[in-house]
N, C-alpha and C positions, 0 to 999 in steps of 0.2 A: 586520500583522493576520493572525491565524491563520485557517486554513481546514480544515474537517472533511474527512477523506479516507475514502472508501468504495470498496472494490474487490470486485466481484462476479465470480464465475466464471459463464459462460453456456454454454448448449449450442449456440446458433446465433448467431454474431457479427453477421451481416448483419441478421437480424430484430431482434436486440436493439438494434443501432445505430438502425434505423428507429424502434423504440419509444421509446428514450430521447431521440432527436433531437426527436420530436414532443412528448414529455412536457416536456422542458426548453426547447422552442422555440429550439434552438440546435444547430448542427453540432458534431461533436467538434473539439476543439483539436488532438488527436493521433489519427491513424488509421493502423494497421498491419494486416497480414493476420490477426493474432491478438489485436489489442488496440485499444481506443479509450478516450479520456479527454476529459472535459468539465471545464474550469475555469470554474465558474459563479460569478457574483457575486450572484445572486438565485435560490435561496439560495446563500450563499458556501460552496461545496463543490468538492472535487476528486473527481469521480466517475469511476471506471475500471472497464472490463469486459475480460475476456480469455477466449479459447476455447482448449481443448486444453491447459490448464496445470493441471488439477485438477478437482475436483468443482464442479458448479454450486452457486451460493449465495454467501453472504458469505464471502469469503476472509479479510479482515481489515478493521479500522477504523484510523483514524489521525488525527494532527494534523500538518498541514503548516505550517511556519513560513516567514517571509519573510526573516529575517536571523539572524546568529549569536547576537545577544542574546536573541531569542525562543527559539532552540534551547536555550540555556543555561537559560532560565527553565523551559521544559517538561521538560528533563532533570532539573532540580531537583525538579519535581513527581513524576516517575517514581520518584526515589529515596525520596520520602516515601510512595509507594503501598505497599500490603502485598504485595510480591512481588519476586523477583529481576529485574534488568534485564539483557538481552542487549545489550551495546554493540557494534553491528556496525561503526560508523565509516564510512569512505568506501566506497562501493559503486556498482555499476551495476545498475539494476533498472528494469523497466518503461520502457525507452527513455530513461532519465534517469540522470545522475550525481548522487548524493546522499550525505549523511551521515545515519545513522539509528541508532536504538536500538529495542528491542522489549520489551514486557512483556505478560503475560497477565492478564486480569481473573479474578475468582474462578470464573467459569464455564469458563475456558480459552480465551476468545476473544482472539486476538492483536491488540494495539494497537501501531502503529508511530508513531514521532515522527521527522520528517525535515525536512531543508533541502535543496532541489534546487539544484545548482550549474550545471546545463546539460543538454543533450540527449545521447543516445547513439544509435548506429545499431543496437544490439543490444538484445534484450529484457533480457538480464542475464547476462553472463559465460559465455554458451554453455550455461547450465544450464537445465533444464526448469522448469516449474511454479511458480507462486506457491504458497506454503504455505497455511496456514489455522490452524485451532485448535491450540493448544499445551496441554500439561497444566497444571494449576494449581500444581504444585510448582515449576516453573521453566520459563522459555522454553527451547526446544530449540535445539541448535546450528544455525546457518544453513547449509543445504546446497543451497538452491534460491532462485531469485529471488523477491522480494516476500513473504517470510514465513518465520518460523521453521519449519523442516521437521522431520520425524520424526528422532529420535535413533536411531542404529544400535544 
């Protein structure tokens, strides 16, 4: 079963954790000094926040899958969407080992599709900042964890 993924940049992690813990009536399933994630079943969502990795607000949206067959299915949908796909492949991001691809919607909002294979002790390859919006012409080259970053 697929799960919607939402990643927000926040200004104050502790106050945001308190807020979302109360809102979701659940403690984070992952908590790090700069990051927290809730894997909720009601509603079924992977909701993540991070501080100090970019601007506050929506960083990106995504679809998290549970197995390779679902990943293949969603990758097929990406190829049918109107826009180029950035196939990142195996990566470490947001304290997790995953396989992922990216696409931008017509407004430039980054969408990630991914399958998580396990945990990581680092936020992502020693790189700073989740990305955010990409241009509508093409996803940008991956240079930072958790999102297509600006092209040089």
